[in-house]
Phi, psi and omega in degrees: 000058186296321181296314180298326180297324180283333187286311193275142188298331183268003161076203192298317188301313186290316179297320179296320181299318181295314187276347174267350182289153178292342178103096180283167176300324180300311181295317182296321179297318180293317183290337181278347177279129192302314184299312180293322180296316179294320179296313181297321180295316181293317180295319179295325185280317188241343185082358180233187184230008189298315180295322178296319178296318178298320177298320178298315181302323185275355182281160175292153178307321179295324178290323177296318179297318179296322179295313180296320176299319179299313179297317181298318178296327184283355175285347178218159358289153179240142175298147176275168178299321180293329175297321188272334188310318181298343184255006179262145173231156180268137174275185185292343177267002179087008179268144179283141173225154176287113188247337182239157183289114176286154176287163183304327181294344174256315186291322183294310176302322181293321178297317179291321174303317182294317177301312183295318179296318178296317180298315180292323176300314184287326176293320181288331174301323181272007181057042183256004179233130176222019182267116181294345180296340181280348185294310181304313178295329176293321178299314180294323179293330178295347176261014180298141181293336181277126189301314186290327177293314178300319180298312182297321178291321177296319178292322177298319177300314181295318178298321185286323187254342187059023177272148180303134183246119177263105181250033188296333186243031180260012181264002184225157173287132184203151179285339181201140178248110189304329183296339179295330178299325177295319178296320180296317178295319177301316182295325180301329176274308190284347177295342174262001183241227183236080187286327183275132175274086185263185183295327177300309182291325177298317179293323177295321177295316179300316180297319180293319177299313180301315180295321179295313183293324176299317182288326176293318177298321179295321178295322179296319180294327177302324180265014180055039177245144186241128173230093183297342179295347178263015181265173179294340182267021181303144175301158183302332181278356180254186184260091175298132186301319183272349183214063179296137184259122176278142175268097182262014177249011185247043182301335180291337181256337183084355180281127181261331183203136179215126181226116181219108186223142179172188182296340183285338184224018180228131181296320181239112182240108189281337185293138181265331186254334183250125184258345182196141172225130181225139179218128179228135170236131180212161172281119190295317177077350181257105186297122179202119185285347182273125172294139181238124174236120181218164178213152173254157187221161176228121181055041176085354181251129179296137178240354180208163178224136180227118182226139179245146177237086194298325182281348172258353185053049178237148179222132181240131177233125179228139175216152179218132175250113182210152177270355184258113181298325181295317179296314183298311182295318181293321180294313181294319178295321180294318179296316178300318179294320183293339180274006182301322181294317178295323177298317180296315179297321180298316180291321180295323180293330179289329188270000000 
């Protein structure tokens, strides 16, 4: 099984242990489940998961749900750090590595944990999972003592939620990874809300962005100021009013959309009264049941708006720098009005 040996983070020893074992009931139960059996076969044969993902795509929705349930179940039971510690050795840098052959009762669960974590990571990369039930087992798996298993589960969480993922301590064997506590606290709130960043929430964000930018452009026209970057012909790197582009590849930061344009970063800035407009939407990630609406001001006049939608795990920040009070007031009022739909969804999710 040379390919598999290269794939898995814990290397040759663990893969050899699994395939040399007589086959425990635990291993046979996992291998008899179709989804895990197909995944193991594909990884052993090619070292990848693409054919398995294609098979998943072509499956019936009920089969897809069963597969995800199968993968989630296969994330546990997991060996504890104390179970594995006798088989770890320190390298010359003082880092632990798997140095001795673990027995099947440790190696088999870890191998299955690794397969399931890899499968869920690759499915979520393709946006093929939207069931929030998989989040709790992924959170617990992110606390796995084995680094590559913890990493894959953490990445699957980030792909699924688009929430910022702190993976600072997933490079070492450890009994506990502190960032997992943040995920657990987040889940206690969001399990009653909308934890998965699915197509529904993505479309709601796009609609809100579009409404905000339309109102900001309208405010500019009220003050006879022109910002062509807010038009439908915006360059691809800007926020086209009719087709705002979400950044769904930045799960490590949690930022979903960012628009910051002005005299500070543009060679040609036509507006005479407004020097900067900035808009950010991100998954806040900080569990707090209280909606927060705040603004900062200059000389008594608000120049920015910051609003959180805790049950959607969304945060919106808007700011405008302008010398025209009419433009500033109209823009801020318009942005607040444009967020009405997200406000309504947030309240509905609570009830």
